[in-house]
C-alpha positions, 0 to 999 in steps of 0.5 A: 500500500502506497502512502500519500502525504495527506493528513487523512492518509497518515493514520491509515498508513500507521494502522497498516504498519501496526497491523503488519508488525502485529502479523510479524510478531504473531508469526514469531510467537507461533514458530515451533518451540521445544523444551527438554527434560531428560528423555522427554520433549515438549514441542509446539510443532503441529506436525508432531501431533498424533491427532488420533491419540488426541481424539481418544484423549479428548473424545468426551470433551470434543466428540465431533472430529471436525470440531476437534480438528478446527480447535487444534488447527486454531490453537497453540498446541503443546505436545509431550513426547518420549522417544518420538511417541506422544505422551501428553498434550495441552492446548492454548487459546490466545489472542497473544496480547491479553488473554492466554487460556490453557485447555485440554491438558492431558498426560497419558495414564502410564506417565502420570504422577511423576511431575510431567503435567506440572512441567507441561503446564510450566512450558505453556506458561514460559512460552514467549506468547504469555509476555504481556498477557494480563489474564492467564486462565486454565480450564479443565477437569484435572486431578484435585489441587493440580492447578492450585499446586501450580500457582492458580486460584480456583473460581468457585463461581465458575467450576472448572476455571482457574486463574493465575493468582497474579500475572504482571501484577494484576489480579483477575477481579472476578476470581479475586472476589470468589477466592476471598469469599471462602 
């Protein structure tokens, strides 16, 4: 787009430039990332995801396969792998500006209770996309106290919802009121 030096076009050019910068930043943020812990790897590379396995794990949550594929393709997905075999999964729905929602965190039953769920959650929280996000929310049906042990606060008024106690120094007002009532 060519900018003209007229007063009305300056703001349009600035908006186009800001939109272009936002697109570039989004591409940098969704670029594949990896974390390692001994023989375990966490990755955001979508080509590594085992869609059949994820469909088995999330079948009760998202029973429609078309809806599941749409959800996975439009989310930032974290896979957990051991020797190339997928053993865990977490999905993040985000605008990469203010809100980061962690959904569908799942660890294969034979790998539970050794800290891999907490580590995968930490990988989700340490992703560069969380920088600047004011609201980090976790949604799901985890084992009792899982999110609380990992720094989240339950929202009694919203079952299945947990928020970070504080992120960037800002408390979530809805759940702050709920947390103070019990």
